[in-house]
C-alpha positions as CSV (number, residue, x, y, z in Angstrom):
1,L,-47.9,13.4,51.3
2,E,-49.1,16.6,52.8
3,D,-50.9,18.0,49.8
4,V,-52.7,14.5,48.6
5,E,-56.2,13.8,49.5
6,A,-56.6,9.9,50.7
7,A,-54.8,7.4,50.5
8,V,-55.1,3.5,50.0
9,V,-53.2,1.2,52.4
10,A,-53.3,-2.2,50.4
11,T,-50.7,-4.6,52.7
12,G,-53.6,-6.3,54.4
13,A,-51.3,-9.5,54.4
14,D,-49.1,-7.6,56.4
15,V,-50.5,-6.5,59.4
16,E,-47.7,-5.0,60.9
17,A,-46.5,-2.8,58.2
18,S,-51.0,-2.1,57.4
19,I,-50.8,-0.5,60.9
20,L,-47.8,1.1,60.5
21,T,-48.5,3.1,57.1
22,T,-52.1,3.7,59.0
23,T,-50.5,5.3,61.8
24,V,-48.6,7.5,60.0
25,L,-50.9,8.8,57.4
26,N,-52.9,9.9,60.2
27,R,-49.9,11.6,61.9
28,L,-49.5,13.3,58.7
29,S,-53.0,14.6,58.5
30,V,-54.0,12.6,55.7
31,P,-57.7,13.3,55.6
32,R,-59.0,9.5,53.9
33,I,-57.3,6.6,54.5
34,I,-58.7,3.4,53.2
35,A,-56.9,0.5,54.4
36,R,-57.2,-3.3,54.0
37,S,-58.0,-5.3,56.7
38,A,-57.0,-9.1,56.8
39,S,-59.4,-9.5,60.2
40,P,-62.0,-8.0,62.6
41,L,-59.4,-7.6,65.3
42,H,-56.7,-6.1,61.5
43,S,-60.0,-3.8,61.6
44,Q,-60.3,-1.9,64.9
45,I,-57.0,-1.8,65.0
46,L,-57.2,-0.1,61.8
47,E,-60.0,2.1,62.6
48,R,-58.3,2.9,65.9
49,V,-55.0,4.7,64.9
50,G,-56.9,6.3,62.2
51,A,-58.7,4.4,58.9
52,T,-61.7,6.9,57.9
53,R,-62.2,3.5,55.9
54,I,-61.7,-0.4,56.2
55,I,-61.8,-2.7,53.5
56,N,-61.9,-6.1,54.3
57,V,-62.0,-8.2,50.8
58,E,-62.2,-11.9,51.7
59,E,-65.5,-10.6,54.0
60,Q,-66.8,-9.0,51.2
61,M,-66.4,-11.8,48.3
62,G,-67.9,-14.4,50.8
63,E,-70.8,-12.2,51.1
64,Q,-71.0,-11.9,47.3
65,V,-70.7,-15.3,47.3
66,A,-73.1,-16.3,49.5
67,K,-75.8,-13.4,48.2
68,R,-75.1,-15.6,44.3
69,I,-76.5,-18.9,46.5
70,L,-79.6,-17.6,47.7
71,A,-80.6,-15.4,45.4
72,P,-78.9,-16.9,41.6
73,E,-80.8,-14.4,39.6
74,I,-79.7,-11.3,40.8
75,H,-76.4,-11.4,38.5
76,E,-74.7,-8.6,39.5
77,Q,-75.9,-5.5,42.6
78,I,-75.0,-2.7,43.5
79,P,-75.3,-0.2,46.3
80,L,-76.9,2.7,46.3
81,A,-78.4,5.2,49.3
82,S,-78.9,3.6,52.3
83,G,-81.1,0.5,51.3
84,H,-81.5,1.0,47.9
85,S,-79.7,-0.8,44.9
86,L,-79.0,-0.9,41.6
87,A,-79.8,-4.8,40.1
88,E,-79.3,-6.7,37.2
89,I,-81.8,-9.1,37.3
90,A,-82.7,-12.4,35.4
91,P,-87.1,-11.9,34.7
92,K,-89.4,-14.8,36.3
93,K,-91.3,-16.9,33.9
94,D,-94.2,-15.1,34.3
95,F,-92.9,-12.0,33.1
96,I,-91.6,-13.5,29.7
97,G,-93.4,-12.4,26.6
98,R,-95.0,-9.3,28.3
99,T,-94.4,-5.5,28.0
100,I,-93.3,-3.7,30.4
101,G,-96.1,-2.0,30.8
102,E,-98.4,-5.3,31.7
103,I,-95.9,-5.9,34.4
104,N,-96.2,-2.9,35.4
105,F,-92.8,-2.9,37.8
106,R,-93.4,0.2,39.0
107,V,-97.0,-0.1,40.1
108,K,-96.4,-4.1,41.4
109,Y,-93.2,-4.1,43.0
110,G,-92.1,-0.7,43.6
111,V,-89.1,-1.0,41.0
112,N,-87.5,1.3,38.1
113,I,-86.5,-0.4,34.9
114,I,-83.8,1.4,34.0
115,A,-82.5,-0.6,31.4
116,I,-82.8,-3.7,29.7
117,Q,-79.5,-6.1,27.9
118,K,-80.5,-8.2,25.3
119,R,-79.1,-11.5,24.3
120,T,-79.2,-12.6,20.6
121,P,-78.5,-15.6,19.2
122,I,-75.6,-14.9,16.4
123,I,-73.0,-17.4,14.5
124,T,-69.5,-16.0,14.6
125,D,-67.8,-15.8,11.0
126,R,-65.8,-18.5,12.5
127,G,-69.0,-20.7,13.1
128,D,-69.1,-20.8,17.1
129,N,-72.6,-20.0,18.4
130,T,-72.3,-16.9,20.8
131,F,-74.6,-13.9,22.0
132,E,-74.8,-10.2,21.1
133,V,-75.6,-8.3,23.6
134,R,-77.3,-4.5,23.1
135,I,-78.5,-2.0,25.8
136,N,-82.0,-0.5,25.5
137,D,-81.1,1.9,28.2
138,L,-84.4,3.6,27.3
139,P,-86.5,0.4,27.6
140,K,-90.5,1.8,26.9
141,P,-93.7,0.5,28.1
142,E,-94.4,-1.8,24.9
143,D,-90.8,-3.5,25.2
144,I,-91.4,-7.4,25.3
145,V,-89.3,-9.2,28.2
146,E,-87.6,-12.2,26.3
147,E,-86.0,-15.4,28.5
148,T,-82.4,-13.7,27.9
149,D,-83.1,-10.6,29.0
150,I,-81.3,-8.9,31.9
151,L,-82.9,-6.3,33.4
152,V,-81.3,-3.6,34.9
153,V,-83.6,-2.5,37.8
154,V,-83.4,0.1,40.7
155,G,-84.9,0.4,44.3
156,S,-85.0,-0.2,47.6
157,D,-83.5,-3.0,48.6
158,E,-87.1,-4.8,49.8
159,N,-88.7,-3.9,47.4
160,I,-86.4,-5.4,44.7
161,Q,-86.4,-8.6,46.9
162,R,-89.8,-8.8,46.7
163,L,-90.1,-8.8,42.8
164,L,-87.7,-11.7,42.6
165,A,-90.4,-13.4,45.0
166,V,-91.9,-16.5,44.0
167,E,-95.7,-16.0,44.1
168,P,-98.5,-18.7,44.7
């Protein structure tokens, strides 16, 4: 253990074991200790005994579910730097049939389109209806946004929310 740069303590359900393990790792001078927490009090104790990062899986999952309920048009959102994210979003109705250049995402909304997931309907050899997903990772201003597309955008969280807001 003296040679490791990081350790993960994933025994969140066994509170006593995770606290003791974190304490031992801290005494052995492990530089990064990532510990799973079962509650806010457990998080506080882990921090005091030396955990450098604390993960509460249940709390994070609850936040993700809440975000999905509040913003169903966001398929996935990955935080980047403070206040910025990469997000996969469904196109708004007024985007459909228009080009990226016409919509002018960067100027109007302050976000960049970095990719478009194109879902093309296909029929399999067995006769099933499904979709083939192709990634356009270099979208051009003349690319047309289609109803089944998923737009991959990057920008500030505020600008992504503004992009998704319903306009009068």
